C-alpha positions as CSV (number, residue, x, y, z in Angstrom):
1,X,28.4,52.1,19.7
2,X,27.1,52.4,23.6
3,X,23.6,51.1,24.3
4,X,21.3,52.8,26.5
5,X,20.6,51.7,30.0
6,X,17.2,50.7,29.0
7,X,18.2,48.6,26.0
8,X,20.7,46.9,28.4
9,X,17.9,46.0,30.6
10,X,15.4,44.9,27.8
11,X,18.2,42.7,26.3
12,X,19.0,40.7,29.6
13,X,15.3,40.7,30.7
14,X,14.2,39.0,27.8
15,X,17.2,36.9,26.9
16,X,16.2,33.0,26.2
17,X,17.8,30.9,28.9
18,X,21.1,29.2,27.5
19,X,19.8,25.4,28.8
20,X,16.0,26.1,28.6
21,X,14.7,22.3,29.3
22,X,12.5,21.1,26.8
23,X,9.8,19.8,29.1
24,X,8.0,21.7,31.7
25,X,9.0,20.5,35.3
26,X,6.7,22.8,37.2
27,X,6.8,23.3,41.2
28,X,4.5,20.2,41.8
29,X,4.8,16.5,42.3
30,X,3.5,13.9,40.2
31,X,0.5,12.2,41.8
32,X,0.9,8.6,42.7
33,X,-2.1,7.7,45.1
34,X,-5.7,9.0,45.2
35,X,-5.9,12.7,46.5
36,X,-7.5,13.3,49.9
37,X,-8.9,9.8,50.8
38,X,-10.9,10.0,54.0
39,X,-9.4,10.1,57.4
40,X,-8.5,7.2,59.7
41,X,-7.9,4.9,56.6
42,X,-9.6,1.5,57.3
43,X,-11.6,2.3,60.2
44,X,-15.2,3.1,61.0
45,X,-14.5,7.0,60.9
46,X,-13.2,6.5,57.3
47,X,-16.0,4.0,56.3
48,X,-18.6,7.0,57.5
49,X,-16.7,9.8,55.4
50,X,-16.9,7.5,52.3
51,X,-20.3,6.7,52.7
52,X,-21.0,10.6,53.6
53,X,-19.1,11.7,50.7
54,X,-21.3,9.3,48.2
55,X,-24.6,10.8,49.6
56,X,-23.1,14.7,49.2
57,X,-22.9,13.8,45.7
58,X,-25.7,12.4,45.1
59,X,-27.4,15.5,46.3
60,X,-26.3,17.2,43.8
61,X,-27.1,15.0,41.2
62,X,-30.6,14.2,42.0
63,X,-31.8,17.7,43.1
64,X,-32.4,16.3,46.6
65,X,-32.0,18.6,49.5
66,X,-30.3,16.8,52.3
67,X,-29.8,17.9,56.2
68,X,-27.0,19.9,56.9
69,X,-26.8,21.2,53.1
70,X,-29.9,23.1,53.0
71,X,-27.5,26.3,51.8
72,X,-28.0,24.9,48.3
73,X,-31.6,25.5,47.9
74,X,-31.5,24.7,43.9
75,X,-34.5,23.5,41.9
76,X,-34.4,20.2,40.7
77,X,-34.3,20.8,37.1
78,X,-30.8,23.1,37.7
79,X,-29.2,20.1,39.2
80,X,-30.3,17.2,37.2
81,X,-27.7,15.8,34.7
82,X,-28.8,16.1,31.5
83,X,-29.4,12.2,29.8
84,X,-31.3,9.3,31.2
85,X,-30.2,7.9,34.4
86,X,-26.9,10.1,34.3
87,X,-26.8,10.0,37.9
88,X,-26.9,5.9,38.2
89,X,-24.1,6.1,35.9
90,X,-22.3,8.6,38.1
91,X,-22.6,6.4,41.0
92,X,-21.7,3.4,38.8
93,X,-18.3,5.3,38.0
94,X,-17.9,5.5,41.8
95,X,-18.0,2.1,42.3
96,X,-15.2,0.9,40.1
97,X,-12.7,-0.7,41.8
98,X,-9.5,1.1,42.2
99,X,-6.7,-0.1,39.8
100,X,-3.1,-0.7,41.5
101,X,-0.7,-0.5,38.6
102,X,2.6,-2.6,39.0
103,X,5.3,-0.5,41.3
104,X,3.0,2.0,42.4
105,X,1.9,2.8,46.0
106,X,-1.1,1.1,47.4
107,X,-4.3,2.8,47.5
108,X,-5.1,3.4,51.3
109,X,-7.9,1.3,52.8
110,X,-10.0,4.4,53.2
111,X,-9.7,5.4,49.5
112,X,-10.4,1.6,48.6
113,X,-13.8,2.2,51.2
114,X,-15.0,4.8,48.6
115,X,-16.3,2.5,45.9
116,X,-17.6,-0.3,48.3
117,X,-19.7,2.4,50.0
118,X,-21.2,3.1,46.7
119,X,-22.3,-0.3,46.5
120,X,-23.8,-0.1,50.1
121,X,-25.6,2.9,49.6
122,X,-26.6,1.8,46.0
123,X,-27.8,-1.5,47.5
124,X,-29.6,0.2,50.8
125,X,-31.5,2.8,48.7
126,X,-34.3,0.2,47.3
127,X,-34.2,-2.1,50.0
128,X,-35.6,-1.4,53.5
129,X,-33.7,-4.2,55.3
130,X,-30.2,-3.4,54.0
131,X,-30.9,0.2,54.4
132,X,-31.8,-0.4,58.5
133,X,-28.4,-2.2,58.5
134,X,-26.3,0.6,57.0
135,X,-28.3,3.1,59.2
136,X,-27.6,1.4,62.6
137,X,-23.6,0.8,61.6
138,X,-23.7,4.6,60.9
139,X,-25.3,5.4,64.2
140,X,-23.4,2.7,66.3
141,X,-20.1,3.4,64.9
142,X,-20.0,6.5,63.2
143,X,-20.7,8.6,66.1
144,X,-21.7,12.3,66.0
145,X,-21.2,12.2,62.2
146,X,-22.3,9.0,61.7
147,X,-25.7,10.1,62.7
148,X,-25.8,13.1,60.2
149,X,-24.8,10.8,57.4
150,X,-27.7,8.5,58.5
151,X,-30.1,11.2,58.2
152,X,-28.7,12.1,54.6
153,X,-29.6,8.2,54.0
154,X,-32.8,8.5,55.1
155,X,-33.5,11.7,52.8
156,X,-32.3,10.4,49.5
157,X,-34.1,6.8,50.5
158,X,-37.7,8.8,50.8
159,X,-37.2,10.8,47.6
160,X,-38.9,9.4,44.7
161,X,-37.1,10.1,42.1
162,X,-33.6,8.8,43.5
163,X,-35.1,5.5,45.0
164,X,-36.7,4.7,41.4
165,X,-33.3,5.6,39.5
166,X,-31.4,3.5,42.0
167,X,-33.7,0.4,41.7
168,X,-31.5,-0.6,38.8
169,X,-28.2,0.0,40.5
170,X,-29.5,-1.9,43.7
171,X,-30.3,-5.0,41.7
172,X,-26.6,-5.2,39.7
173,X,-24.6,-4.7,43.1
174,X,-26.9,-6.7,45.7
175,X,-27.7,-10.0,43.9
176,X,-25.6,-11.6,46.4
177,X,-26.4,-12.4,50.0
178,X,-23.1,-11.0,51.6
179,X,-24.4,-7.3,52.0
180,X,-23.9,-7.6,55.9
181,X,-20.5,-9.1,55.7
182,X,-19.4,-6.4,53.3
183,X,-21.0,-3.7,55.5
184,X,-19.1,-5.0,58.5
185,X,-15.8,-5.2,56.5
186,X,-16.3,-1.6,55.6
187,X,-17.0,-0.5,59.2
188,X,-14.5,-2.9,60.7
189,X,-11.6,-1.8,58.5
190,X,-11.5,-5.3,57.3
191,X,-7.8,-6.1,55.7
192,X,-9.6,-8.6,52.9
193,X,-11.8,-5.6,51.8
194,X,-9.3,-4.1,49.4
195,X,-7.3,-7.0,48.6
196,X,-10.5,-8.7,47.1
197,X,-11.6,-5.6,45.0
198,X,-8.4,-5.1,43.5
199,X,-7.5,-8.7,42.9
200,X,-10.6,-9.0,40.9
201,X,-9.6,-6.0,38.7
202,X,-7.8,-5.8,35.1
203,X,-7.8,-3.1,32.9
204,X,-9.5,-5.3,30.2
205,X,-12.2,-5.9,32.7
206,X,-12.2,-2.2,33.7
207,X,-13.3,-1.5,29.9
208,X,-15.8,-3.9,29.6
209,X,-17.4,-2.4,32.9
210,X,-17.2,0.8,31.2
211,X,-18.9,-0.5,28.1
212,X,-21.8,-2.2,29.8
213,X,-22.6,0.7,32.4
214,X,-22.1,3.9,30.1
215,X,-23.8,5.2,27.3
216,X,-24.0,3.2,24.1
217,X,-20.9,3.6,21.5
218,X,-18.4,4.4,24.4
219,X,-15.5,2.4,23.8
220,X,-14.1,3.7,27.4
221,X,-14.5,6.5,30.1
222,X,-13.4,9.9,29.2
223,X,-13.6,10.0,25.6
224,X,-11.2,12.6,24.1
225,X,-11.9,15.5,22.3
226,X,-14.2,18.2,22.6
227,X,-16.7,17.8,25.4
228,X,-20.8,17.5,24.4
229,X,-23.0,20.0,25.8
230,X,-24.5,17.2,28.5
231,X,-20.6,16.7,29.6
232,X,-19.9,20.4,29.8
233,X,-23.3,20.9,31.9
234,X,-22.3,17.9,34.2
235,X,-19.0,19.1,35.0
236,X,-20.2,22.4,36.4
237,X,-23.2,20.7,38.1
238,X,-21.3,18.8,40.3
239,X,-19.8,22.1,42.0
240,X,-18.6,20.4,45.4
241,X,-19.3,22.4,48.6
242,X,-15.9,21.9,50.1
243,X,-12.6,22.9,48.9
244,X,-11.1,19.7,49.8
245,X,-13.8,17.6,47.6
246,X,-13.0,20.4,44.8
247,X,-9.7,19.2,44.6
248,X,-10.8,15.4,44.6
249,X,-13.4,16.5,41.8
250,X,-11.1,18.6,39.7
251,X,-8.5,15.7,39.8
252,X,-11.4,13.5,38.5
253,X,-12.4,15.7,35.6
254,X,-8.4,15.7,34.6
255,X,-8.6,11.9,34.4
256,X,-11.8,11.9,32.5
257,X,-10.1,14.0,30.0
258,X,-7.3,11.6,29.3
259,X,-4.5,12.4,31.8
260,X,-3.1,9.4,33.6
261,X,-2.8,9.8,37.3
262,X,1.2,10.4,37.3
263,X,0.4,13.2,34.5
264,X,-1.4,15.2,37.3
265,X,0.8,17.3,39.4
266,X,-0.5,18.6,42.9
267,X,1.7,21.5,44.7
268,X,1.0,22.0,48.4
269,X,0.5,25.5,48.9
270,X,-0.1,25.6,52.7
271,X,-3.1,24.8,55.0
272,X,-3.7,21.6,53.1
273,X,-4.4,22.7,49.7
274,X,-3.2,22.2,46.4
275,X,-2.9,23.7,42.8
276,X,-3.5,20.8,40.5
277,X,-1.8,21.0,37.1
278,X,-1.6,19.1,33.8
279,X,1.2,19.8,31.1
280,X,0.4,18.8,27.5
281,X,3.9,18.9,25.9
282,X,4.7,21.1,22.5
283,X,7.3,21.0,19.9
284,X,9.2,23.9,21.6
285,X,10.0,25.0,25.0
286,X,7.6,28.0,24.8
287,X,5.0,27.9,27.5
288,X,1.4,28.9,27.5
289,X,-0.6,28.7,31.1
290,X,-4.3,28.5,31.3
291,X,-5.5,28.7,34.8
292,X,-8.9,29.0,37.1
293,X,-8.7,28.9,40.8
294,X,-11.0,26.1,42.0
295,X,-11.6,27.3,45.7
296,X,-14.6,29.0,47.1
297,X,-15.7,31.2,50.0
298,X,-18.2,30.0,52.8
299,X,-21.2,31.5,51.5
300,X,-22.8,29.9,48.5
301,X,-22.3,27.1,46.1
302,X,-19.4,28.7,44.5
303,X,-20.6,27.1,41.2
304,X,-19.7,30.2,39.7
305,X,-17.0,31.7,41.4
306,X,-15.3,29.7,40.1
307,X,-16.1,26.3,39.8
308,X,-17.0,27.7,36.2
309,X,-13.3,28.3,35.6
310,X,-12.0,25.3,37.2
311,X,-14.3,23.0,35.2
312,X,-13.3,24.8,32.0
313,X,-9.6,24.3,32.2
314,X,-9.9,20.8,32.4
315,X,-12.4,20.5,29.8
316,X,-10.1,22.5,27.5
317,X,-7.3,20.1,28.6
318,X,-9.6,17.1,27.1
319,X,-10.2,19.1,23.9
320,X,-6.6,20.0,23.3
321,X,-4.8,17.0,24.6
322,X,-4.3,15.3,21.5
323,X,-3.5,18.2,19.3
324,X,0.0,19.0,18.1
325,X,1.0,22.2,19.2
326,X,4.3,24.6,19.4
327,X,4.0,25.5,22.6
328,X,3.7,23.5,25.8
329,X,0.2,24.2,27.9
330,X,0.2,24.0,31.4
331,X,-3.7,23.4,32.6
332,X,-3.6,24.8,36.1
333,X,-6.5,24.8,38.9
334,X,-5.2,27.1,41.6
335,X,-6.0,26.8,45.3
336,X,-6.2,29.7,47.6
337,X,-7.4,32.5,45.4
338,X,-9.9,33.8,47.7
339,X,-7.2,34.3,50.1
340,X,-5.1,36.5,48.1
341,X,-3.8,34.6,45.1
342,X,-1.8,32.5,47.1
343,X,-2.0,29.4,44.7
344,X,-0.7,31.4,41.7
345,X,1.9,33.1,43.8
346,X,3.3,30.1,45.3
347,X,3.0,28.5,41.6
348,X,5.1,31.1,40.4
349,X,7.6,32.1,42.9
350,X,8.8,28.3,43.4
351,X,9.1,27.9,39.6
352,X,12.6,27.4,38.2
353,X,13.8,30.9,37.2
354,X,14.9,29.9,33.6
355,X,11.4,28.0,33.2
356,X,9.4,31.0,34.4
357,X,11.3,32.8,32.0
358,X,10.0,30.6,29.3
359,X,6.3,31.4,29.6
360,X,4.9,33.6,26.9
361,X,1.3,34.1,27.9
362,X,-1.2,33.4,30.5
363,X,-4.9,33.2,30.1
364,X,-7.1,33.1,33.7
365,X,-10.7,32.0,33.8
366,X,-12.9,33.5,36.6
367,X,-16.6,33.8,37.2
368,X,-17.9,32.6,33.8
369,X,-21.2,31.6,32.3
370,X,-23.8,34.2,33.8
371,X,-24.9,37.1,31.3
372,X,-22.1,37.0,28.6
373,X,-18.4,36.9,28.0
374,X,-16.4,39.6,28.8
375,X,-12.5,40.2,29.0
376,X,-11.4,42.0,31.8
377,X,-9.8,45.2,30.4
378,X,-7.7,46.5,33.8
379,X,-6.3,43.1,34.4
380,X,-5.4,42.2,31.3
381,X,-2.5,42.8,28.8
382,X,-3.3,44.7,25.3
383,X,-1.7,42.3,23.6
384,X,-3.8,39.5,24.7
385,X,-6.9,41.7,24.9
386,X,-6.4,42.5,21.0
387,X,-5.4,38.8,20.3
388,X,-9.1,37.6,21.6
389,X,-10.9,40.2,20.2
390,X,-9.6,39.4,16.7
391,X,-10.6,35.8,17.5
392,X,-14.0,36.5,18.2
393,X,-14.6,38.7,15.2
394,X,-13.2,35.6,13.2
395,X,-15.2,33.0,14.9
396,X,-18.8,35.1,15.3
397,X,-17.9,34.2,19.2
398,X,-19.7,36.9,21.2
399,X,-17.2,39.2,23.6
400,X,-17.2,42.5,25.2
401,X,-14.7,44.1,27.1
402,X,-15.4,44.9,30.6
403,X,-13.9,47.5,33.2
404,X,-14.0,46.0,37.0
405,X,-12.9,47.6,39.9
406,X,-12.9,46.3,43.4
407,X,-11.6,42.7,42.7
408,X,-8.6,40.9,41.6
409,X,-7.6,37.5,40.2
410,X,-4.6,35.2,39.4
411,X,-3.7,37.0,36.1
412,X,-2.5,39.9,38.2
413,X,0.1,37.4,39.8
414,X,1.3,36.4,36.0
415,X,1.3,40.0,35.0
416,X,3.4,41.3,38.2
417,X,6.5,38.7,36.8
418,X,6.5,40.4,33.4
419,X,4.4,37.7,32.1
420,X,1.8,39.0,29.3
421,X,-2.1,37.7,31.0
422,X,-5.6,38.3,30.8
423,X,-8.9,37.5,32.3
424,X,-12.1,36.2,30.8
425,X,-15.1,36.6,32.6
426,X,-18.6,35.7,32.5
427,X,-20.4,38.1,35.0
428,X,-21.2,42.0,33.8
429,X,-20.9,44.8,36.2
430,X,-24.7,44.5,36.5
431,X,-25.0,41.3,38.3
432,X,-21.5,40.0,39.4
433,X,-21.8,41.7,42.8
434,X,-25.3,40.2,43.4
435,X,-23.5,36.4,42.9
436,X,-20.3,36.2,43.9
437,X,-19.2,35.4,47.7
438,X,-22.8,35.2,48.3
439,X,-25.6,32.8,48.7
440,X,-26.9,33.5,45.5
441,X,-23.6,31.8,44.0
442,X,-25.6,28.8,42.8
443,X,-26.1,26.7,39.5
444,X,-29.1,28.5,39.3
445,X,-27.1,31.4,37.8
446,X,-25.4,29.3,35.2
447,X,-26.1,29.5,31.8
448,X,-24.8,26.4,29.5
449,X,-25.0,28.9,26.2
450,X,-22.7,31.6,27.7
451,X,-20.5,28.9,29.0
452,X,-19.9,26.9,25.8
453,X,-19.7,30.8,24.0
454,X,-16.6,31.3,26.7
455,X,-15.3,27.7,25.9
456,X,-15.0,27.7,22.2
457,X,-13.7,31.6,22.3
458,X,-11.0,30.1,24.9
459,X,-10.3,27.4,22.9
460,X,-9.5,29.3,19.7
461,X,-7.3,32.0,21.5
462,X,-5.2,29.2,23.0
463,X,-4.8,27.5,19.6
464,X,-3.4,30.6,18.1
465,X,-1.0,31.4,21.2
466,X,0.2,28.0,21.0
467,X,1.4,28.0,17.3
468,X,2.4,31.7,17.2
469,X,4.6,33.5,20.0
470,X,3.8,37.0,21.1
471,X,6.3,39.4,19.4
472,X,9.1,40.9,21.2
473,X,7.6,44.2,21.3
474,X,4.3,42.6,23.2
475,X,6.8,41.1,25.5
476,X,8.4,44.4,26.4
477,X,5.1,45.8,27.2
478,X,4.3,42.9,29.7
479,X,7.3,43.5,31.0
480,X,7.3,47.4,31.5
481,X,3.6,47.2,32.7
482,X,4.2,44.7,35.3
483,X,5.2,48.0,37.5
484,X,1.7,49.1,37.2
485,X,-0.4,46.0,38.1
């Protein structure tokens, strides 16, 4: 019996690859060294960037408005981590010497200077003489940028809350009398600095350090399982102000969720930007992708669009890492979405065709946690809209359908390849255009309640997708609808 042309086309397009790989390879490369280390490794310029990096993060964690970042203009209570001395814990974590596994490339001196910079900043905050030494080094050896960093250090030092909180840290890191020599090594690129730091560190001492510094009862950094409310809030509160730092912090969040460095993959998508993803292997070769872009536009802090989505991807990885699932799950933060979905386009375009054909569905997370949880109807496949709606009814979690015109997101890229996709959002038509791509995009608009709702709704939807593949009819519909995206 003759088959129709339509039947032949569908049979070919939906046929399973004859030699499908059981493990997702993807277009990226596993990390083997710290990402985005400051430029001019081992030099005064690298040290200035390291100190400035510490201070920029402290400005967010303490709610201090520093020179050159007044654009934040956020209330202290909106930025403060929830928990006693959480800011001190944050800086403590940054001071951990880098561990260099046997056989892996050494970290650059500039990357090693970051934890040393944290020590010096922590010590200088509570000691006038030491602060003057650091200010002098920044001004004399740091050029124009060093002058700006010196102003930031002065601003933090004058902040009453910051000063009192970091007196605790200062006592731990400045009991010795070698502050000046360590400062000189940092700014002069001393070769002994990194060697001394790495040689003294072992996996055992790393665990002991974490046990002493962090909340009672934690056995190691980055407890696995569903993140706490504080962890969800604080991951969003970080909201770095530059795209390079957003990439670095997203890598850190994956690490906190339990990913080893060689499990974190980077894909260069041009202009120095990277897609960042982690793969959780499943029992079958079927693939589910959950993603959210990590880049921001120039205006605003980019907290809502889309640090909320990027952090949720990392938090979902933490929650699902140890689950046994049928499908392999790819957790990805896309770069350059704001420039025309370039990150997601590069991800699929550069993937092996057979591997791309194993992707069953994609959930995209974009602009979350403002005034609700919404499924973007005209940028999603009906099969996934129905699935997440059923999950919402079963779990009692809030969800509304929303039609939005005038924007686009990474789910479109997957749908154009015939892959069922959907976007989950968190800002209604009433507020979205007043927030995104503007100075109003800050953590002041963030709702932890709505973030948690979207998190648990997406988590339960992914669990269902990971265990039960889409039907043949649903895949056929997604394949044909690509012509209309």
